[in-house]
PDB file as gemmi writes it, atoms N, CA and C in Angstrom:
CRYST1    1.000    1.000    1.000  90.00  90.00  90.00 P 1                      
ATOM      1  N   MET A   1      48.903 -26.482  58.032  1.00  0.00           N  
ATOM      2  CA  MET A   1      49.642 -26.208  56.819  1.00  0.00           C  
ATOM      3  C   MET A   1      49.799 -24.699  56.687  1.00  0.00           C  
ATOM      4  N   THR A   2      51.010 -24.261  56.447  1.00  0.00           N  
ATOM      5  CA  THR A   2      51.254 -22.842  56.253  1.00  0.00           C  
ATOM      6  C   THR A   2      51.055 -22.483  54.795  1.00  0.00           C  
ATOM      7  N   PHE A   3      51.005 -21.189  54.526  1.00  0.00           N  
ATOM      8  CA  PHE A   3      50.843 -20.738  53.151  1.00  0.00           C  
ATOM      9  C   PHE A   3      52.031 -21.158  52.297  1.00  0.00           C  
ATOM     10  N   THR A   4      53.222 -21.157  52.875  1.00  0.00           N  
ATOM     11  CA  THR A   4      54.415 -21.557  52.127  1.00  0.00           C  
ATOM     12  C   THR A   4      54.325 -23.017  51.700  1.00  0.00           C  
ATOM     13  N   THR A   5      53.916 -23.909  52.609  1.00  0.00           N  
ATOM     14  CA  THR A   5      53.780 -25.320  52.226  1.00  0.00           C  
ATOM     15  C   THR A   5      52.634 -25.499  51.243  1.00  0.00           C  
ATOM     16  N   TRP A   6      51.601 -24.693  51.376  1.00  0.00           N  
ATOM     17  CA  TRP A   6      50.488 -24.748  50.426  1.00  0.00           C  
ATOM     18  C   TRP A   6      50.969 -24.354  49.029  1.00  0.00           C  
ATOM     19  N   LEU A   7      51.798 -23.299  48.961  1.00  0.00           N  
ATOM     20  CA  LEU A   7      52.353 -22.895  47.669  1.00  0.00           C  
ATOM     21  C   LEU A   7      53.195 -24.005  47.049  1.00  0.00           C  
ATOM     22  N   ILE A   8      53.995 -24.654  47.886  1.00  0.00           N  
ATOM     23  CA  ILE A   8      54.863 -25.719  47.395  1.00  0.00           C  
ATOM     24  C   ILE A   8      54.028 -26.874  46.854  1.00  0.00           C  
ATOM     25  N   GLU A   9      52.965 -27.262  47.579  1.00  0.00           N  
ATOM     26  CA  GLU A   9      52.144 -28.395  47.158  1.00  0.00           C  
ATOM     27  C   GLU A   9      51.243 -28.071  45.973  1.00  0.00           C  
ATOM     28  N   LYS A  10      50.568 -26.924  46.009  1.00  0.00           N  
ATOM     29  CA  LYS A  10      49.562 -26.621  44.994  1.00  0.00           C  
ATOM     30  C   LYS A  10      50.117 -25.956  43.751  1.00  0.00           C  
ATOM     31  N   LYS A  11      51.144 -25.135  43.904  1.00  0.00           N  
ATOM     32  CA  LYS A  11      51.635 -24.363  42.767  1.00  0.00           C  
ATOM     33  C   LYS A  11      52.946 -24.865  42.199  1.00  0.00           C  
ATOM     34  N   GLY A  12      53.555 -25.878  42.823  1.00  0.00           N  
ATOM     35  CA  GLY A  12      54.724 -26.511  42.245  1.00  0.00           C  
ATOM     36  C   GLY A  12      56.054 -25.846  42.533  1.00  0.00           C  
ATOM     37  N   PHE A  13      56.084 -24.888  43.432  1.00  0.00           N  
ATOM     38  CA  PHE A  13      57.368 -24.309  43.816  1.00  0.00           C  
ATOM     39  C   PHE A  13      58.097 -25.296  44.720  1.00  0.00           C  
ATOM     40  N   THR A  14      59.414 -25.352  44.598  1.00  0.00           N  
ATOM     41  CA  THR A  14      60.171 -26.254  45.446  1.00  0.00           C  
ATOM     42  C   THR A  14      60.507 -25.620  46.785  1.00  0.00           C  
ATOM     43  N   SER A  15      60.514 -24.295  46.832  1.00  0.00           N  
ATOM     44  CA  SER A  15      60.795 -23.596  48.088  1.00  0.00           C  
ATOM     45  C   SER A  15      60.348 -22.144  47.966  1.00  0.00           C  
ATOM     46  N   LYS A  16      60.328 -21.462  49.091  1.00  0.00           N  
ATOM     47  CA  LYS A  16      60.003 -20.038  49.071  1.00  0.00           C  
ATOM     48  C   LYS A  16      61.112 -19.254  48.383  1.00  0.00           C  
ATOM     49  N   ALA A  17      62.345 -19.725  48.478  1.00  0.00           N  
ATOM     50  CA  ALA A  17      63.464 -19.061  47.810  1.00  0.00           C  
ATOM     51  C   ALA A  17      63.270 -19.067  46.293  1.00  0.00           C  
ATOM     52  N   GLN A  18      62.714 -20.152  45.760  1.00  0.00           N  
ATOM     53  CA  GLN A  18      62.451 -20.210  44.321  1.00  0.00           C  
ATOM     54  C   GLN A  18      61.408 -19.173  43.938  1.00  0.00           C  
ATOM     55  N   PHE A  19      60.356 -19.038  44.737  1.00  0.00           N  
ATOM     56  CA  PHE A  19      59.332 -18.030  44.480  1.00  0.00           C  
ATOM     57  C   PHE A  19      59.937 -16.635  44.550  1.00  0.00           C  
ATOM     58  N   ASP A  20      60.762 -16.370  45.569  1.00  0.00           N  
ATOM     59  CA  ASP A  20      61.392 -15.061  45.720  1.00  0.00           C  
ATOM     60  C   ASP A  20      62.309 -14.746  44.543  1.00  0.00           C  
ATOM     61  N   SER A  21      63.045 -15.738  44.058  1.00  0.00           N  
ATOM     62  CA  SER A  21      63.926 -15.493  42.909  1.00  0.00           C  
ATOM     63  C   SER A  21      63.112 -15.212  41.655  1.00  0.00           C  
ATOM     64  N   LEU A  22      61.964 -15.855  41.507  1.00  0.00           N  
ATOM     65  CA  LEU A  22      61.081 -15.570  40.379  1.00  0.00           C  
ATOM     66  C   LEU A  22      60.595 -14.134  40.439  1.00  0.00           C  
ATOM     67  N   VAL A  23      60.172 -13.699  41.618  1.00  0.00           N  
ATOM     68  CA  VAL A  23      59.673 -12.334  41.780  1.00  0.00           C  
ATOM     69  C   VAL A  23      60.780 -11.320  41.488  1.00  0.00           C  
ATOM     70  N   ASN A  24      61.996 -11.599  41.938  1.00  0.00           N  
ATOM     71  CA  ASN A  24      63.096 -10.653  41.763  1.00  0.00           C  
ATOM     72  C   ASN A  24      63.564 -10.531  40.323  1.00  0.00           C  
ATOM     73  N   THR A  25      63.289 -11.522  39.472  1.00  0.00           N  
ATOM     74  CA  THR A  25      63.735 -11.454  38.082  1.00  0.00           C  
ATOM     75  C   THR A  25      62.738 -10.743  37.174  1.00  0.00           C  
ATOM     76  N   LEU A  26      61.550 -10.473  37.664  1.00  0.00           N  
ATOM     77  CA  LEU A  26      60.534  -9.826  36.837  1.00  0.00           C  
ATOM     78  C   LEU A  26      60.693  -8.308  36.832  1.00  0.00           C  
ATOM     79  N   PRO A  27      60.249  -7.654  35.749  1.00  0.00           N  
ATOM     80  CA  PRO A  27      60.212  -6.191  35.770  1.00  0.00           C  
ATOM     81  C   PRO A  27      59.144  -5.708  36.759  1.00  0.00           C  
ATOM     82  N   TYR A  28      59.151  -4.442  37.067  1.00  0.00           N  
ATOM     83  CA  TYR A  28      58.278  -3.895  38.110  1.00  0.00           C  
ATOM     84  C   TYR A  28      56.804  -4.201  37.853  1.00  0.00           C  
ATOM     85  N   ALA A  29      56.320  -3.991  36.630  1.00  0.00           N  
ATOM     86  CA  ALA A  29      54.904  -4.215  36.321  1.00  0.00           C  
ATOM     87  C   ALA A  29      54.529  -5.689  36.515  1.00  0.00           C  
ATOM     88  N   GLY A  30      55.377  -6.587  36.045  1.00  0.00           N  
ATOM     89  CA  GLY A  30      55.112  -8.014  36.204  1.00  0.00           C  
ATOM     90  C   GLY A  30      55.175  -8.435  37.661  1.00  0.00           C  
ATOM     91  N   ARG A  31      56.112  -7.858  38.400  1.00  0.00           N  
ATOM     92  CA  ARG A  31      56.258  -8.183  39.821  1.00  0.00           C  
ATOM     93  C   ARG A  31      55.015  -7.767  40.598  1.00  0.00           C  
ATOM     94  N   SER A  32      54.502  -6.581  40.314  1.00  0.00           N  
ATOM     95  CA  SER A  32      53.311  -6.124  41.046  1.00  0.00           C  
ATOM     96  C   SER A  32      52.095  -6.976  40.709  1.00  0.00           C  
ATOM     97  N   LYS A  33      51.976  -7.412  39.441  1.00  0.00           N  
ATOM     98  CA  LYS A  33      50.861  -8.287  39.062  1.00  0.00           C  
ATOM     99  C   LYS A  33      50.976  -9.646  39.738  1.00  0.00           C  
ATOM    100  N   LEU A  34      52.190 -10.182  39.799  1.00  0.00           N  
ATOM    101  CA  LEU A  34      52.389 -11.488  40.437  1.00  0.00           C  
ATOM    102  C   LEU A  34      52.102 -11.418  41.935  1.00  0.00           C  
ATOM    103  N   ILE A  35      52.543 -10.363  42.577  1.00  0.00           N  
ATOM    104  CA  ILE A  35      52.288 -10.203  44.004  1.00  0.00           C  
ATOM    105  C   ILE A  35      50.794 -10.046  44.257  1.00  0.00           C  
ATOM    106  N   LEU A  36      50.102  -9.281  43.408  1.00  0.00           N  
ATOM    107  CA  LEU A  36      48.652  -9.133  43.544  1.00  0.00           C  
ATOM    108  C   LEU A  36      47.956 -10.485  43.360  1.00  0.00           C  
ATOM    109  N   TYR A  37      48.419 -11.280  42.387  1.00  0.00           N  
ATOM    110  CA  TYR A  37      47.844 -12.600  42.157  1.00  0.00           C  
ATOM    111  C   TYR A  37      47.983 -13.485  43.398  1.00  0.00           C  
ATOM    112  N   TYR A  38      49.171 -13.474  44.022  1.00  0.00           N  
ATOM    113  CA  TYR A  38      49.371 -14.326  45.181  1.00  0.00           C  
ATOM    114  C   TYR A  38      48.706 -13.781  46.436  1.00  0.00           C  
ATOM    115  N   LYS A  39      48.389 -12.498  46.470  1.00  0.00           N  
ATOM    116  CA  LYS A  39      47.559 -11.979  47.565  1.00  0.00           C  
ATOM    117  C   LYS A  39      46.150 -12.556  47.451  1.00  0.00           C  
ATOM    118  N   ILE A  40      45.654 -12.649  46.228  1.00  0.00           N  
ATOM    119  CA  ILE A  40      44.341 -13.261  45.997  1.00  0.00           C  
ATOM    120  C   ILE A  40      44.396 -14.742  46.350  1.00  0.00           C  
ATOM    121  N   GLU A  41      45.475 -15.417  45.960  1.00  0.00           N  
ATOM    122  CA  GLU A  41      45.643 -16.828  46.306  1.00  0.00           C  
ATOM    123  C   GLU A  41      45.704 -17.029  47.813  1.00  0.00           C  
ATOM    124  N   TYR A  42      46.339 -16.093  48.523  1.00  0.00           N  
ATOM    125  CA  TYR A  42      46.431 -16.194  49.972  1.00  0.00           C  
ATOM    126  C   TYR A  42      45.043 -16.073  50.607  1.00  0.00           C  
ATOM    127  N   LYS A  43      44.210 -15.182  50.086  1.00  0.00           N  
ATOM    128  CA  LYS A  43      42.836 -15.076  50.593  1.00  0.00           C  
ATOM    129  C   LYS A  43      42.071 -16.372  50.341  1.00  0.00           C  
ATOM    130  N   HIS A  44      42.294 -16.978  49.165  1.00  0.00           N  
ATOM    131  CA  HIS A  44      41.662 -18.269  48.857  1.00  0.00           C  
ATOM    132  C   HIS A  44      42.156 -19.346  49.824  1.00  0.00           C  
ATOM    133  N   TYR A  45      43.457 -19.332  50.110  1.00  0.00           N  
ATOM    134  CA  TYR A  45      44.036 -20.283  51.063  1.00  0.00           C  
ATOM    135  C   TYR A  45      43.391 -20.132  52.431  1.00  0.00           C  
ATOM    136  N   LEU A  46      43.196 -18.896  52.884  1.00  0.00           N  
ATOM    137  CA  LEU A  46      42.585 -18.667  54.193  1.00  0.00           C  
ATOM    138  C   LEU A  46      41.145 -19.165  54.243  1.00  0.00           C  
ATOM    139  N   ASP A  47      40.439 -19.048  53.114  1.00  0.00           N  
ATOM    140  CA  ASP A  47      39.049 -19.492  53.063  1.00  0.00           C  
ATOM    141  C   ASP A  47      38.917 -21.009  53.011  1.00  0.00           C  
ATOM    142  N   THR A  48      39.918 -21.705  52.469  1.00  0.00           N  
ATOM    143  CA  THR A  48      39.778 -23.145  52.257  1.00  0.00           C  
ATOM    144  C   THR A  48      40.551 -24.005  53.240  1.00  0.00           C  
ATOM    145  N   ARG A  49      41.384 -23.409  54.071  1.00  0.00           N  
ATOM    146  CA  ARG A  49      42.166 -24.225  55.008  1.00  0.00           C  
ATOM    147  C   ARG A  49      41.264 -24.772  56.111  1.00  0.00           C  
ATOM    148  N   PRO A  50      41.566 -25.942  56.593  1.00  0.00           N  
ATOM    149  CA  PRO A  50      40.770 -26.496  57.708  1.00  0.00           C  
ATOM    150  C   PRO A  50      41.030 -25.688  58.986  1.00  0.00           C  
ATOM    151  N   ILE A  51      39.979 -25.455  59.714  1.00  0.00           N  
ATOM    152  CA  ILE A  51      40.080 -24.689  60.956  1.00  0.00           C  
ATOM    153  C   ILE A  51      40.060 -25.661  62.124  1.00  0.00           C  
ATOM    154  N   GLN A  52      41.003 -25.496  63.019  1.00  0.00           N  
ATOM    155  CA  GLN A  52      41.095 -26.363  64.188  1.00  0.00           C  
ATOM    156  C   GLN A  52      40.232 -25.771  65.291  1.00  0.00           C  
ATOM    157  N   LEU A  53      39.309 -26.557  65.759  1.00  0.00           N  
ATOM    158  CA  LEU A  53      38.436 -26.132  66.850  1.00  0.00           C  
ATOM    159  C   LEU A  53      38.974 -26.663  68.175  1.00  0.00           C  
ATOM    160  N   GLU A  54      38.922 -25.840  69.185  1.00  0.00           N  
ATOM    161  CA  GLU A  54      39.364 -26.270  70.491  1.00  0.00           C  
ATOM    162  C   GLU A  54      38.187 -26.230  71.460  1.00  0.00           C  
ATOM    163  N   LEU A  55      38.007 -27.318  72.169  1.00  0.00           N  
ATOM    164  CA  LEU A  55      36.933 -27.415  73.129  1.00  0.00           C  
ATOM    165  C   LEU A  55      37.509 -27.524  74.533  1.00  0.00           C  
ATOM    166  N   GLU A  56      36.865 -26.883  75.452  1.00  0.00           N  
ATOM    167  CA  GLU A  56      37.285 -26.987  76.846  1.00  0.00           C  
ATOM    168  C   GLU A  56      36.294 -27.876  77.571  1.00  0.00           C  
ATOM    169  N   ILE A  57      36.772 -28.959  78.104  1.00  0.00           N  
ATOM    170  CA  ILE A  57      35.908 -29.902  78.811  1.00  0.00           C  
ATOM    171  C   ILE A  57      36.019 -29.624  80.315  1.00  0.00           C  
ATOM    172  N   LYS A  58      34.867 -29.417  80.921  1.00  0.00           N  
ATOM    173  CA  LYS A  58      34.865 -29.112  82.367  1.00  0.00           C  
ATOM    174  C   LYS A  58      34.300 -30.274  83.133  1.00  0.00           C  
TER     175      LYS A  58                                                      
END                                                                             
């Protein structure tokens, strides 16, 4: 699962374009706060996503 699909499933955005349009309509201060919030969310996503392990069988 990518971060974009995670955003769509967990935060209710229908697409990345919808998120981008939301960011573009905000004033500068609001935009920077929203981007900072989603940077924190991205770190949370990285911590909670399942990690695929690969084993080499000899």
